[in-house]
N, C-alpha and C positions, 0 to 999 in steps of 0.2 A: 504494500500500500504506500502511496506517495504521501509524504508529510505535508507538502504544499502543492495545491493544484491551481493552475491558472484558470482564467475564465473559460478557456477552451477545453479544460479537463485534462491537459497534459501536465506532467511534472516540470517544475522549474528547477533546472540543475543547479543554479546558483544558490537556491535555498537549501538544497541537500548538502552541498559541500562547503557552505559558508559556516564557520564556527560561530556559536552563540556568543554574544558579548556578555561578559561577566561584570559584576559590580566592582571587581578589583581592576581598576584601570591603571594607566601608567602613573597617575598622580599618587595613588595609594601605595604602589610599589616603590616609588621614589621616596615617599615619606617614611615607609618602613625601612628602607635602606639607610636613610639619614638617621633615623632613630636608633637603629642597631649599631651603626658606626659611632654615633655619639655616645651611646652607652658603653661601647668598647673603650673609647678614649677615657671616659669618666672612671670606668672600672680599673683601667691600668693606672690612672692617676691616684685613685684611692689605694691601690696596692703599693704605690711608691711610698706612701706614708707608713713606714713599718715601725710604728711606735712600740710594738710588742718585742722588738729585738734590740731596743736601745740599751738596755741594762744587761743583756745576756752575752756572755762570752762562751760559755759551755753550752752544748757539746761541740767539740771540735770535729768537723767533718774530715774524713780521711786522716785524722790525727794532727792536722795542722791548720785547717781552714775554719775560722770563726763562723758561727751560724749567720751573723749579719752580713758578712762578706759573701757567703754562699747564696744568701737570699738575693743580694744585689746582682750576683752573677745570673741567677735565674730570671730576675726582673729585667735585666738588660736583654736577655734572649727573648723574653715576652714582648718588650718594647720594639725590638727589631721585627718580630713577627707582626705586631700591630701596624708598623709602618708599611710592611709589605702588603697587608690587607688594605690599608688606606690608599696606597698607590694603585692597587689593582681595581678597587671599587669606587674610589672617590676622586680620582685624578681628573681635573677639568680637561676635556678633550678639545675645547676651543683653543687651548694653548698650542696644540700641535697642528692645527689646520693651516696656519700661515707660517710654515717653516721656511726660513730664508734659503734661497738657492745657494749651492756651493760656489764659492768664488775661489779663484786661485790665490795662493798666498804670495804676497809681494814683499819685497824687502823694503822696509820703511827707513832703513838707515842710509844716511848719506855718507859714503866713504870718503868724500873729499871735504869733511868738516875741518875748519881751521883749528 
């Protein structure tokens, strides 16, 4: 049975193969992406305030690494991962549309300077 019939009684192929529009449009997806990335940045910022390790020296990890230093090592890796995610999903594409054409490198020195 045809889901959509024309006035002539024939099936309209465009109505069969056209996907239904959902309530989640590009505006909602963009808002969700901005919200998720903002929460990621705020979460990493909150984790940077490691007040629970300020007075602790023990336990030493691997026998020589204080727990606060090990925490900041892990935090630095997390911040690097966050920056990779931000560049991947939040980089403004308009910055790369107008890339200057390559020009030949010229020598700007004057060899006959006094």
